[in-house]
C-alpha positions as CSV (number, residue, x, y, z in Angstrom):
1,M,101.3,73.6,93.0
2,D,98.0,72.4,91.5
3,L,96.6,70.2,93.7
4,E,93.4,69.5,91.6
5,A,94.8,68.8,88.3
6,S,96.1,65.4,89.3
7,H,94.4,61.9,89.3
8,N,93.7,60.2,91.9
9,N,96.2,57.7,91.6
10,N,98.9,60.1,90.8
11,P,101.9,59.8,93.5
12,L,102.7,63.5,92.9
13,K,98.9,64.5,94.1
14,K,99.6,62.3,97.6
15,E,102.9,64.5,97.6
16,S,101.4,67.7,97.0
17,W,98.7,67.3,99.7
18,R,101.1,65.9,102.3
19,T,103.1,69.2,101.6
20,V,100.3,71.3,102.1
21,L,99.1,69.8,105.2
22,T,102.5,69.6,106.5
23,L,102.5,73.4,106.1
24,A,99.2,73.9,107.6
25,Y,100.5,72.0,110.5
26,Q,103.5,74.2,111.0
27,S,101.5,77.4,110.6
28,L,99.5,77.0,113.5
29,G,102.5,77.4,115.7
30,V,104.0,80.6,113.5
31,V,100.4,82.3,112.6
32,Y,97.9,81.5,114.7
33,G,99.6,81.6,118.2
34,D,98.2,85.2,118.6
35,L,94.7,84.5,117.3
36,A,94.4,81.0,119.2
37,T,95.2,83.0,122.8
38,S,92.3,85.4,122.4
39,P,89.6,83.9,124.4
40,L,92.1,84.7,127.4
41,Y,90.8,88.3,127.3
42,V,87.8,88.8,125.1
43,Y,85.2,88.6,127.4
44,K,87.1,89.9,130.4
45,S,87.8,93.1,128.0
46,A,84.1,93.2,126.9
47,F,82.7,93.2,130.6
48,A,85.4,95.4,132.1
49,E,83.3,98.3,132.4
50,D,80.6,99.0,130.3
51,I,77.9,96.1,130.4
52,H,77.5,94.0,133.5
53,H,76.5,90.6,133.2
54,S,72.8,89.8,134.2
55,D,70.5,87.1,134.8
56,T,68.6,87.5,131.7
57,N,71.7,86.6,130.1
58,E,71.4,88.9,127.0
59,E,74.4,90.7,127.6
60,I,76.8,87.6,127.3
61,F,74.6,86.3,124.6
62,G,74.9,89.5,122.4
63,V,78.9,89.3,123.3
64,L,78.9,85.8,121.8
65,S,76.6,86.7,119.0
66,F,79.1,89.5,118.1
67,V,82.5,87.1,118.7
68,F,80.8,84.9,116.1
69,W,80.2,87.1,113.5
70,T,83.0,89.0,113.8
71,L,85.2,85.9,113.6
72,T,83.0,84.7,110.2
73,L,83.0,88.0,108.7
74,I,86.6,89.7,109.2
75,P,89.1,86.8,109.5
76,L,87.2,84.0,107.4
77,L,85.6,85.9,104.8
78,K,87.8,88.9,104.5
79,Y,91.2,87.6,105.0
80,V,91.1,83.7,104.3
81,F,89.1,84.1,101.0
82,I,89.7,87.6,99.8
83,V,92.9,89.1,101.2
84,L,95.2,86.0,100.9
85,R,94.5,86.1,97.1
86,A,96.1,89.6,96.9
87,D,99.8,88.2,97.5
88,D,102.8,89.9,95.9
89,N,104.6,86.9,94.4
90,G,103.4,84.8,97.4
91,E,104.5,87.3,100.1
92,G,102.0,89.2,102.1
93,G,101.5,92.1,104.7
94,T,100.8,95.8,104.2
95,F,104.1,96.8,102.2
96,A,103.2,93.6,99.9
97,L,99.8,95.4,99.1
98,Y,101.8,98.9,99.0
99,S,104.3,97.4,96.4
100,L,101.7,95.7,94.3
101,L,100.5,99.3,93.8
102,C,103.3,100.9,93.2
103,R,104.0,98.3,90.3
104,H,100.7,99.0,88.8
105,A,100.5,102.5,88.9
106,R,103.8,104.9,89.0
107,V,103.0,105.9,92.6
108,S,106.1,104.4,94.1
109,S,108.4,106.2,96.6
110,L,111.6,105.0,95.5
111,P,113.3,107.9,93.7
112,N,116.0,105.7,91.8
113,C,113.5,103.5,89.7
114,Q,114.5,102.4,86.1
115,L,112.5,101.0,83.1
116,L,114.8,97.9,83.2
117,D,113.5,97.2,86.6
118,E,110.0,96.2,85.2
119,E,111.4,93.6,83.0
120,L,112.1,91.9,86.3
121,S,110.0,88.4,86.3
122,A,108.7,89.0,89.8
123,Y,107.6,92.6,88.7
124,K,104.4,91.5,87.3
125,K,102.1,88.6,87.5
126,D,100.8,86.6,84.8
127,D,97.3,86.6,85.7
128,F,97.3,90.8,85.8
129,V,95.7,92.3,83.1
130,D,97.3,95.0,81.1
131,G,95.5,98.4,83.0
132,E,95.9,100.7,80.0
133,K,93.2,98.5,78.1
134,N,90.7,98.7,81.2
135,A,87.9,101.0,82.0
136,N,89.5,101.8,85.5
137,S,92.7,102.9,83.7
138,S,91.1,106.5,84.8
139,L,91.8,105.8,88.3
140,K,95.3,104.8,87.8
141,L,96.1,108.0,85.8
142,T,94.5,110.1,88.4
143,L,96.8,108.5,91.2
144,E,100.0,109.0,89.0
145,K,99.2,112.7,88.2
146,H,98.8,113.9,91.5
147,K,101.8,113.9,93.7
148,T,99.6,114.4,96.9
149,L,98.3,111.2,96.7
150,H,101.4,109.6,96.5
151,K,102.3,111.1,99.6
152,V,98.7,110.1,101.0
153,L,99.3,106.4,99.8
154,L,102.7,106.2,101.3
155,I,101.5,107.6,104.7
156,L,98.6,105.2,104.7
157,A,100.7,102.4,104.4
158,L,103.3,103.7,107.0
159,I,100.3,104.1,109.6
160,G,99.3,100.6,109.1
161,T,103.5,99.5,109.6
162,C,103.4,101.7,112.7
163,M,100.3,100.0,114.0
164,V,101.9,96.8,113.2
165,I,104.9,97.9,115.3
166,G,102.6,99.1,118.2
167,D,101.0,95.8,118.3
168,G,104.3,94.1,118.8
169,V,104.4,96.1,121.8
170,L,100.9,95.5,123.1
171,T,100.5,91.9,122.2
172,P,103.1,90.0,124.4
173,A,102.1,92.4,127.2
174,I,98.4,91.4,126.9
175,S,98.8,87.8,126.2
176,V,101.5,86.9,128.9
177,F,99.6,89.1,131.2
178,S,96.1,87.4,130.5
179,A,97.7,84.0,130.6
180,V,99.0,84.5,134.2
181,S,96.0,86.1,135.6
182,G,94.8,82.7,136.2
183,L,96.8,82.8,139.1
184,E,93.7,85.0,140.8
185,L,92.0,81.7,140.8
186,S,94.3,79.2,141.3
187,L,96.1,80.8,144.5
188,T,94.5,81.7,148.0
189,T,95.8,85.2,148.0
190,A,93.2,87.9,148.0
191,R,91.7,89.8,145.2
192,E,93.6,92.6,146.2
193,N,97.2,91.1,146.3
194,H,97.0,89.1,143.3
195,Q,98.9,91.9,141.1
196,Y,101.9,91.4,143.4
197,I,102.6,88.1,141.8
198,E,101.1,88.2,138.5
199,V,102.8,91.8,137.3
200,P,106.3,90.5,138.1
201,L,105.6,87.1,136.6
202,A,104.4,88.5,133.6
203,C,107.6,90.9,133.6
204,V,109.9,88.0,134.3
205,I,108.5,85.9,131.1
206,L,108.5,89.3,128.9
207,V,112.4,89.8,129.7
208,L,113.1,85.8,129.0
209,L,111.1,86.1,125.7
210,F,113.1,89.0,124.6
211,A,116.3,88.0,125.9
212,L,116.2,84.8,123.6
213,Q,115.1,86.3,120.5
214,H,118.9,86.6,119.3
215,Y,118.8,82.6,119.5
216,G,116.5,82.6,116.8
217,T,113.1,80.6,116.6
218,H,114.3,77.8,114.5
219,R,115.8,76.5,117.6
220,V,112.6,75.8,119.5
221,G,110.5,76.4,116.4
222,F,109.7,72.5,116.5
223,L,107.8,73.3,119.6
224,F,105.4,76.0,118.8
225,A,102.9,73.9,116.3
226,P,102.3,70.9,119.2
227,I,102.1,73.7,121.8
228,V,99.2,75.6,119.7
229,V,97.7,72.5,118.7
230,T,97.7,71.2,122.8
231,W,96.2,74.7,123.2
232,L,93.5,74.6,120.5
233,V,92.3,70.8,121.6
234,C,92.0,72.1,125.3
235,I,90.0,75.1,124.6
236,S,87.9,73.7,122.4
237,S,87.2,70.3,124.5
238,I,86.9,72.6,127.9
239,G,84.0,74.6,125.6
240,L,82.5,71.6,124.4
241,Y,82.2,70.2,127.8
242,N,80.7,73.7,129.3
243,I,78.5,73.6,126.2
244,V,76.8,69.9,127.0
245,H,77.3,70.1,131.0
246,W,75.6,74.0,131.3
247,N,73.8,75.4,128.6
248,P,73.2,72.9,125.3
249,H,70.9,76.1,123.8
250,V,73.7,78.0,123.7
251,Y,74.2,77.8,119.9
252,Q,70.9,79.9,119.6
253,A,72.9,82.8,120.5
254,L,74.6,82.9,117.4
255,S,71.7,84.2,115.6
256,P,72.2,88.1,114.4
257,Y,69.0,89.0,116.6
258,Y,70.9,88.5,119.8
259,M,73.3,91.4,118.3
260,Y,70.2,93.3,118.2
261,K,68.7,93.0,121.6
262,F,72.3,93.3,122.9
263,L,72.7,97.0,121.6
264,R,68.8,97.7,122.5
265,K,69.5,97.1,126.0
266,T,73.0,98.1,126.5
267,Q,72.9,101.1,123.9
268,R,76.0,103.3,124.5
269,G,77.6,100.6,127.2
270,G,77.1,97.9,124.6
271,W,78.7,100.3,121.7
272,M,81.6,100.9,124.1
273,S,82.1,97.3,124.8
274,L,82.5,96.8,121.0
275,G,86.5,97.7,122.0
276,G,86.8,94.8,123.8
277,I,84.9,92.3,121.6
278,L,87.2,93.1,118.3
279,L,89.9,91.5,120.5
280,C,88.6,88.3,119.2
281,M,90.3,88.5,116.0
282,T,93.7,90.0,117.3
283,G,96.4,88.5,115.0
284,S,94.3,88.0,112.0
285,E,96.7,90.5,110.1
286,A,99.4,87.6,110.8
287,M,97.3,85.1,108.2
288,F,98.3,87.6,105.7
289,A,101.8,89.1,107.0
290,D,103.3,85.4,107.0
291,L,101.8,84.3,103.6
292,G,105.6,83.8,102.3
293,H,106.6,81.1,104.9
294,F,103.8,78.8,104.1
295,S,101.2,78.9,101.1
296,Q,97.7,80.4,100.5
297,L,95.8,76.9,100.5
298,S,97.9,75.8,104.0
299,I,96.8,78.9,105.8
300,Q,93.1,78.6,104.6
301,M,92.8,74.9,105.5
302,A,94.4,75.6,109.1
303,F,92.3,78.2,110.0
304,S,88.9,77.0,108.4
305,F,89.1,73.4,109.8
306,I,91.4,73.6,112.9
307,V,91.6,77.5,114.4
308,Y,88.1,78.6,113.3
309,P,86.1,75.8,114.9
310,S,88.1,75.7,118.0
311,L,87.8,79.4,118.8
312,I,83.9,79.1,118.3
313,L,83.6,76.2,120.6
314,A,85.8,77.9,123.4
315,Y,83.5,81.3,123.1
316,M,80.7,79.4,123.1
317,G,81.8,77.3,126.0
318,Q,82.3,80.1,128.3
319,A,79.0,81.8,127.4
320,A,77.5,78.5,128.2
321,Y,79.1,78.7,131.6
322,L,78.8,82.4,132.6
323,S,74.7,81.8,131.3
324,K,74.3,79.4,134.1
325,H,76.5,81.5,136.9
326,H,74.6,84.9,137.3
327,S,76.5,85.5,140.9
328,L,80.0,86.5,139.2
329,Q,79.2,90.2,139.2
330,S,83.2,91.3,139.8
331,D,84.6,92.1,136.3
332,Y,87.7,90.3,137.4
333,R,85.6,87.1,137.4
334,I,84.0,87.4,133.9
335,G,87.1,85.9,132.3
336,F,88.6,82.5,130.7
337,Y,89.6,80.6,133.8
338,V,86.5,81.1,135.4
339,S,85.0,78.3,133.1
340,V,88.0,75.9,133.4
341,P,87.0,73.0,135.7
342,E,89.1,73.3,139.1
343,K,90.6,70.2,138.8
344,I,92.3,71.1,135.5
345,R,93.1,74.7,136.2
346,W,96.9,74.5,137.0
347,P,97.7,72.3,133.8
348,V,95.8,74.9,131.4
349,L,97.6,77.5,133.3
350,G,100.7,76.5,132.6
351,I,99.8,75.6,128.5
352,A,98.2,78.8,128.4
353,I,101.5,80.6,129.4
354,L,103.2,78.7,126.5
355,A,100.6,79.4,124.0
356,A,101.1,83.3,125.2
357,V,104.7,83.1,124.7
358,V,104.6,81.3,121.1
359,G,101.9,84.0,119.9
360,S,104.0,87.0,121.1
361,Q,107.1,85.3,119.7
362,A,105.2,85.5,116.2
363,V,104.3,89.0,116.5
364,I,107.9,90.0,117.4
365,T,109.2,88.2,114.4
366,G,106.6,89.8,112.5
367,T,107.6,93.2,113.6
368,F,111.2,92.5,112.9
369,S,110.1,91.4,109.2
370,I,108.2,94.6,108.6
371,I,110.8,97.0,109.9
372,K,113.2,95.2,107.4
373,Q,111.0,96.0,104.8
374,C,110.6,99.6,105.3
375,S,114.3,100.0,106.0
376,A,114.8,98.3,102.1
377,L,112.3,100.5,100.6
378,G,113.7,103.7,102.4
379,C,111.2,104.5,105.2
380,F,113.2,103.4,108.1
381,P,117.0,104.2,109.3
382,R,119.6,101.2,108.6
383,V,119.4,98.9,111.4
384,R,121.5,96.0,112.2
385,I,119.5,92.5,110.5
386,V,120.6,89.3,112.0
387,H,119.8,86.1,110.2
388,T,119.2,83.4,112.8
389,S,118.8,80.5,110.4
390,S,120.8,79.9,107.3
391,K,118.0,77.8,105.9
392,R,115.1,79.8,106.1
393,H,115.6,83.9,105.1
394,G,112.6,85.2,106.9
395,Q,114.1,84.3,110.5
396,I,115.9,87.5,111.6
397,Y,116.9,89.5,114.6
398,I,117.2,93.1,114.8
399,P,118.9,93.9,118.2
400,E,118.1,97.7,118.6
401,I,114.2,97.2,117.9
402,N,114.2,94.3,120.2
403,W,115.4,96.1,123.5
404,I,113.0,98.9,122.5
405,L,110.1,96.8,122.2
406,M,111.2,94.8,125.7
407,I,111.0,98.3,127.1
408,L,107.9,99.4,125.9
409,C,106.4,96.1,126.6
410,L,107.5,96.0,130.3
411,A,106.5,99.9,130.5
412,V,102.7,99.3,129.9
413,T,102.6,96.1,131.6
414,V,104.0,98.1,134.8
415,G,102.0,100.9,133.8
416,F,98.4,99.5,132.9
417,R,98.3,96.1,135.5
418,D,95.3,94.7,134.0
419,T,93.8,93.7,130.6
420,K,91.3,96.2,130.8
421,H,93.6,99.1,129.4
422,L,95.7,96.8,127.7
423,G,92.7,95.7,125.8
424,N,91.8,99.1,124.9
425,A,95.5,99.8,123.3
426,S,95.7,96.7,121.7
427,G,92.2,96.9,120.0
428,L,93.0,100.4,118.8
429,A,96.2,99.0,117.1
430,V,94.5,95.7,115.4
431,I,91.8,97.6,114.2
432,T,93.7,100.3,112.6
433,V,95.8,98.0,110.6
434,M,92.4,96.4,109.1
435,L,91.3,99.7,108.0
436,V,94.3,100.4,106.4
437,T,94.3,96.9,104.6
438,T,91.1,97.5,103.7
439,C,92.0,100.7,101.9
440,L,94.8,99.2,100.2
441,M,92.9,96.0,99.5
442,S,90.2,98.3,97.3
443,L,92.6,99.9,95.3
444,V,94.3,96.4,94.3
445,I,90.6,95.1,93.2
446,V,90.8,98.0,90.8
447,L,94.3,98.2,89.8
448,C,95.8,95.1,90.1
449,W,92.9,92.7,89.5
450,Q,91.0,95.0,87.1
451,K,87.6,94.3,88.4
452,N,84.9,96.9,88.4
453,V,84.9,99.7,90.7
454,I,81.6,98.8,92.0
455,L,83.1,96.0,93.3
456,A,85.7,97.6,95.1
457,I,83.2,100.2,96.5
458,A,81.1,97.2,97.9
459,F,84.3,95.8,99.2
460,I,85.4,98.7,101.4
461,F,81.6,99.7,102.1
462,F,81.2,96.4,103.4
463,F,84.1,95.6,105.7
464,G,85.0,99.0,106.0
465,S,81.7,99.9,108.1
466,I,82.2,96.9,110.4
467,E,85.6,97.6,111.3
468,A,85.2,101.8,111.4
469,L,82.3,100.9,114.0
470,Y,85.0,99.1,116.2
471,F,87.2,101.5,115.5
472,S,84.7,104.3,117.1
473,A,84.6,101.9,120.0
474,S,88.2,102.0,120.6
475,L,88.9,105.7,119.7
476,V,86.4,106.4,122.4
477,K,88.4,105.0,124.8
478,F,91.3,107.3,124.1
479,R,92.0,107.9,128.0
480,E,91.7,104.5,129.0
481,G,94.7,103.2,127.2
482,A,94.0,103.8,123.5
483,W,96.3,106.5,123.7
484,V,99.2,104.3,123.9
485,P,99.2,102.8,120.2
486,I,98.4,106.4,119.0
487,A,101.3,107.9,120.4
488,L,103.7,105.1,119.4
489,S,102.5,105.3,116.0
490,F,102.9,109.1,115.8
491,I,106.6,108.5,117.1
492,F,107.5,105.8,114.6
493,L,105.6,107.9,111.9
494,I,107.7,111.1,112.5
495,V,110.9,108.7,112.6
496,M,109.9,107.1,109.5
497,Y,108.9,110.3,107.5
498,I,111.9,112.6,108.5
499,W,114.2,109.1,107.2
500,H,112.2,109.0,103.7
501,Y,111.9,112.9,103.4
502,G,115.8,113.3,103.9
503,T,116.7,110.5,102.0
504,R,114.6,111.7,99.1
505,K,116.2,115.0,99.6
506,K,119.4,113.7,99.5
507,Y,119.0,111.8,96.4
508,E,117.5,114.8,94.8
509,F,120.6,116.8,95.7
510,D,122.6,114.1,94.1
511,V,120.7,114.1,91.1
512,Q,121.0,117.9,90.2
513,N,124.7,117.9,91.1
514,K,125.8,114.8,89.5
515,V,128.7,115.5,86.8
516,P,128.4,115.3,83.2
517,I,130.4,111.9,82.0
518,N,132.3,114.1,80.0
519,W,134.1,115.7,82.4
520,L,135.3,112.1,83.6
521,L,136.3,111.4,79.9
522,D,138.2,114.6,79.8
523,L,140.6,113.5,82.6
524,S,144.2,112.4,81.7
525,P,147.4,111.9,82.8
526,N,148.5,115.2,81.2
527,L,146.1,116.6,83.8
528,G,147.7,114.9,86.8
529,I,145.7,112.2,87.2
530,V,147.2,108.7,88.0
531,R,145.6,105.1,87.7
532,V,146.9,102.9,90.6
533,R,146.4,99.0,90.7
534,G,143.3,97.5,92.1
535,I,139.7,98.0,91.9
536,G,137.7,101.0,93.2
537,L,134.6,100.7,94.3
538,I,132.5,104.1,94.5
539,Q,129.4,104.0,96.3
540,T,126.5,105.7,94.9
541,E,122.9,106.1,95.2
542,L,122.4,107.2,91.3
543,V,121.9,105.1,88.7
544,T,123.0,107.4,86.0
545,G,125.8,109.8,85.8
546,I,129.0,110.5,87.9
547,P,128.1,111.5,91.9
548,A,129.5,114.8,92.6
549,I,131.6,112.9,95.5
550,F,133.7,111.6,93.1
551,S,134.7,114.7,91.6
552,H,135.1,116.1,95.3
553,F,137.7,113.1,95.5
554,V,139.5,113.5,92.3
555,T,139.8,117.1,93.0
556,N,141.6,116.7,96.3
557,L,143.2,113.4,95.6
558,P,143.9,113.2,91.7
559,A,144.4,109.7,91.5
560,F,142.2,106.6,90.9
561,H,142.2,103.1,90.2
562,Q,142.8,101.0,87.2
563,V,139.4,99.5,87.2
564,L,136.9,102.0,88.5
565,V,133.2,100.7,89.3
566,F,130.5,102.9,90.5
567,L,128.4,100.8,92.7
568,C,124.6,101.0,93.5
569,I,122.9,98.6,95.8
570,K,119.3,99.6,95.3
571,F,115.8,97.8,96.5
572,V,113.2,97.2,94.0
573,P,109.3,97.1,94.9
574,V,109.2,93.3,94.5
575,P,110.0,90.5,97.5
576,H,112.6,89.0,95.9
577,V,115.0,89.4,92.7
578,R,116.1,85.9,91.1
579,S,120.0,85.6,91.3
580,D,120.5,85.7,87.4
581,E,118.6,89.2,87.4
582,R,120.5,90.4,90.5
583,F,123.1,92.7,88.5
584,L,123.0,95.2,85.8
585,V,126.3,95.8,84.5
586,G,127.1,98.7,81.7
587,R,130.4,100.7,80.5
588,I,131.2,104.0,81.1
589,G,133.4,105.6,78.3
590,P,135.4,104.5,76.1
591,K,136.5,100.4,76.6
592,E,140.6,101.3,77.4
593,Y,139.0,103.6,80.5
594,H,138.0,100.2,82.6
595,I,135.4,102.2,84.1
596,Y,131.9,100.3,84.6
597,R,128.5,100.9,86.3
598,C,126.9,98.0,88.2
599,I,123.5,98.0,89.8
600,A,122.6,95.1,92.5
601,R,119.1,94.9,92.7
602,Y,117.2,93.3,95.7
603,G,113.6,92.6,96.8
604,Y,112.3,94.0,100.1
605,R,112.5,90.3,101.6
606,D,115.9,89.6,100.1
607,H,118.6,89.5,102.5
608,D,122.4,90.6,101.6
609,K,125.3,88.0,101.3
610,D,128.2,88.1,102.9
611,D,131.1,90.6,101.9
612,V,133.3,88.1,100.4
613,Q,130.5,86.3,98.4
614,F,129.2,89.9,97.2
615,E,132.7,90.8,96.2
616,K,132.9,87.5,94.0
617,D,129.3,88.5,92.5
618,L,130.3,91.7,91.8
619,V,133.8,90.8,89.9
620,C,132.4,88.0,88.1
621,S,129.4,90.1,87.1
622,I,131.9,92.6,85.3
623,A,133.9,89.9,83.9
624,E,130.6,88.0,82.5
625,F,129.6,91.8,80.9
626,I,133.0,91.9,79.1
627,R,132.7,88.3,78.1
628,S,129.2,88.5,76.6
629,E,129.3,92.3,75.1
630,K,128.7,92.4,71.5
631,P,131.4,93.6,69.5
632,D,129.5,96.6,68.2
633,C,128.5,98.0,71.4
634,K,132.5,98.2,72.5
635,N,133.9,101.7,72.1
636,V,130.7,103.3,71.7
637,H,129.6,106.3,74.1
638,N,126.2,107.7,74.5
639,E,125.9,111.2,75.1
640,D,123.0,111.1,76.9
641,E,124.1,109.6,80.2
642,D,120.6,108.6,80.8
643,E,120.8,106.0,78.0
644,E,123.5,104.1,79.4
645,N,123.4,100.2,77.7
646,L,122.9,98.3,80.9
647,T,123.1,94.3,80.7
648,V,121.4,92.1,83.1
649,V,124.0,89.7,84.6
650,G,123.6,86.9,86.9
651,S,125.3,86.3,90.1
652,F,128.3,84.3,90.8
653,S,125.7,81.8,93.1
654,T,123.8,81.2,89.6
655,N,126.6,78.8,88.4
656,R,126.5,80.1,85.2
657,G,128.6,82.3,82.9
658,V,132.2,83.3,84.4
659,R,133.0,81.8,87.6
660,L,135.8,83.4,89.9
661,S,138.3,80.9,91.3
662,E,140.9,82.2,93.6
663,D,143.8,80.1,95.8
664,E,147.2,80.6,97.4
665,G,150.5,78.9,95.7
666,E,152.6,79.2,92.8
667,N,151.3,80.5,89.6
668,T,150.9,78.3,86.8
669,E,150.3,78.6,83.1
670,I,147.3,79.5,81.2
671,V,145.6,76.1,80.7
672,G,142.7,75.3,78.3
673,T,140.5,77.6,76.3
674,S,137.8,77.5,79.1
675,E,140.3,79.0,81.7
676,L,141.8,82.3,81.8
677,R,144.8,83.0,84.5
678,K,146.7,86.0,85.2
679,L,150.6,85.4,85.9
680,D,152.3,87.0,88.7
681,S,155.3,88.9,88.3
682,F,156.4,89.3,91.9
683,D,158.7,86.5,93.2
684,K,156.6,86.1,96.3
685,P,153.6,83.6,96.3
686,R,150.2,85.5,96.6
687,K,146.7,84.9,95.9
688,R,146.1,84.0,92.5
689,V,142.8,84.9,90.6
690,R,141.3,83.1,87.8
691,F,138.2,83.4,85.9
692,V,136.7,80.2,84.8
693,V,134.8,81.1,81.6
694,P,132.0,78.8,80.0
695,E,132.6,76.9,76.7
696,T,131.6,79.6,74.1
697,P,133.1,80.5,70.7
698,Q,136.6,82.0,71.1
699,M,136.6,85.5,72.4
700,D,138.7,88.3,70.5
701,R,141.9,89.7,71.8
702,E,140.3,92.9,73.2
703,A,138.2,90.7,75.5
704,Q,140.6,88.5,76.7
705,E,143.0,91.9,77.5
706,E,140.0,93.3,79.3
707,L,139.8,90.2,81.1
708,H,143.5,90.0,82.6
709,E,143.2,93.8,83.3
710,L,140.4,92.8,85.3
711,M,142.2,89.6,86.9
712,E,145.2,91.5,87.5
713,A,143.2,94.5,89.7
714,R,141.5,92.1,91.5
715,E,144.8,90.7,92.7
716,S,145.5,93.8,93.7
717,G,143.0,94.3,95.8
718,M,139.4,96.1,96.3
719,V,138.8,99.5,98.1
720,F,135.5,100.9,98.9
721,I,134.9,104.7,98.4
722,L,132.1,105.7,100.7
723,G,130.4,108.7,100.8
724,H,130.1,110.4,104.0
725,S,127.2,113.4,103.2
726,Y,126.2,115.6,106.0
727,V,122.9,117.0,104.9
728,R,121.8,120.6,105.6
729,A,119.1,122.4,105.0
730,K,119.5,125.2,102.5
731,S,119.5,128.9,103.5
732,G,115.8,130.1,103.2
733,S,113.8,126.9,104.2
734,S,111.1,127.0,106.4
735,L,111.6,126.3,110.0
736,I,109.7,122.6,109.7
737,K,112.4,121.8,107.1
738,K,115.1,123.0,109.3
739,L,114.1,121.0,112.2
740,A,113.6,117.8,109.7
741,I,116.7,117.8,108.3
742,N,119.2,119.6,110.5
743,Y,118.2,118.1,113.7
744,G,116.0,114.9,113.0
745,Y,117.6,113.5,109.8
746,D,121.2,114.3,111.2
747,F,120.4,112.5,114.5
748,L,118.9,109.5,112.5
749,R,121.8,109.3,110.0
750,R,124.5,109.7,112.9
751,N,122.7,106.8,114.7
752,S,121.9,104.3,112.0
753,R,123.8,101.2,110.7
754,T,126.0,101.8,107.7
755,P,125.2,100.0,104.3
756,S,125.0,96.1,105.0
757,Y,127.5,95.4,102.4
758,A,130.2,97.7,103.7
759,I,129.5,96.5,107.4
760,S,132.6,94.2,107.5
761,V,134.8,95.7,104.8
762,P,138.3,95.9,106.6
763,H,139.0,99.9,107.9
764,A,142.3,99.6,105.4
765,S,140.4,98.9,102.5
766,T,137.8,101.8,103.0
767,L,138.0,105.5,102.2
768,E,135.4,108.0,103.2
769,V,134.8,111.0,101.8
770,G,132.6,114.0,103.4
771,M,130.8,116.3,101.6
772,V,128.0,118.5,102.9
773,N,124.9,118.5,100.8
774,H,122.4,121.6,100.8
775,V,119.0,120.3,100.3
């Protein structure tokens, strides 16, 4: 979308600007709900214990100065103007940065990568320069050479991911609890009794929030943007009123000199209060994580012109009010609602609760998305992913994660019962994610953007030092709530790393024990092998060779289908794979064997289609391979199984190439030159399979016969042969490896979902083959 290249009278420019403005408006409800509700608890958390409001106003003006410069340097400068440019083909987030690094330096943790994957249109962006010609290639070679650095990079990305999951637990708790905390001023109950109302009400709202997740945000999503816009107008208007009415000179506190005065007076207490001040940038990471749903320009415009000014006015207004009210010594009074005029306090309370729900919804949905990415890249156990919207692929729901988040969220709400401990916990999770982003971003500047190393060092030194200061202030509150995100992240990190370790070890075992292709070619009817009608799909993670589980199957049941397909469904480190690049299809052995290899490639943000559609895509990809195969490639067999000739074939949905048509009724003759139909020899009506072939030069007879064979096999049915591997640590392994494989990975494997493409396969069409792998 080039908005600047058009002339003023060009209608395309108006449409482009209209699109950008529409996306900017919609982003307010999805991206900024969490960030917009931060004024509810920042001052309250900052003044919770370490510092106190005094007549000199140095504390409140110092906090305002810190808030202003923090919002200016981190969300505005770092994220809006720098990090948003590091998108992965329009996608953002921690794994987007990790994916970029994996593609520009060979540090990927995915075991079944192929050179053909690098030919994907989304694999490299056009504006990236070849790193081999750059002076920074030494850093790239260092990363590629040392396997330990691969693990460090992976663990760093996983830590950021785990903290995002922890944020999905803590942000709904602190947002909703802070919103309902206005009851302490709106009701006549005593201060010591307000928790008896606020905590149950917050829990009820949280239960309803998580219980409604399975309906999807598309049903009520149209309300999100108006609610957040109303909330931003509300807090900015109240802030402007307080500035004019109470202290018009509060703008002077924006000077960084007040930060120096604040730290000079408060010293250690002021440093520890930074753990509450950093909450002003809670939700900033969402600008980058949700980039795929909007555009870079729309998010930049929404924050720069609406969110940022509204937040600054809100914080200035609170400081202006508190600067003239020095008698409010109690920590629970230094909050948002005390600065709201009493006449509008109830309406503001209602809007705040709605805004907190919207912000929590965005964080929960973001948690679902990042878990899906981790699962796709082999770093999280397979979970059930429900797509709640047929129009927007990003709206998903994960039942298991939803209920785990709800239980943990209720636990921290009931356990802490105040914004002090919740703020300490949430602050550490927020700042850790930002530190991880800063570290990965510095590598992206060197490896992907091909900038000078000095620029990357300046980036990590400037922003890293600011975030490290906040991180140290949060970490010192370990016993006052900060232990929660550390404990949650540690648990999720152990789960994710064990799953990744076990999956990788299993793949290495499959590679070491794969059967040579010559073994398959030596099989013949003389050895008792029978070919039965139908298509047999052998599920495997291998991209070359024959899996050992197939030899185990044939040894015990010496028969396989007339058409045999070794199917590998894998995810590549790109967000999306185009439909016309979905499949890699090749032939194993001579043509008369009818044995094929099919590799279906998906991006980490792609979602699998339903099984019926997938079967059609699979059969059509094989048919298109047969139709388009070059004559000189037929009957050619490579002795080196790692050099199989694979062809990129589009999916059925592209409507190009061979298409599949299935219907019921009487069989008809072959009609026209562009259709191939198989006549059924049985008397009873059955499903007829027809390949619709595009108008091309006439196919040779061998290709037609092979298509007829494939049609006949499709009519007979398709059987999924799934491997059911039991992974055990081999004898002599260390105690840690035995615990990780025999207990940790085995428990996760038994309680995780089956591959998504096999969920709805009828049991009558599924054959599981068990085998024990000693890794």
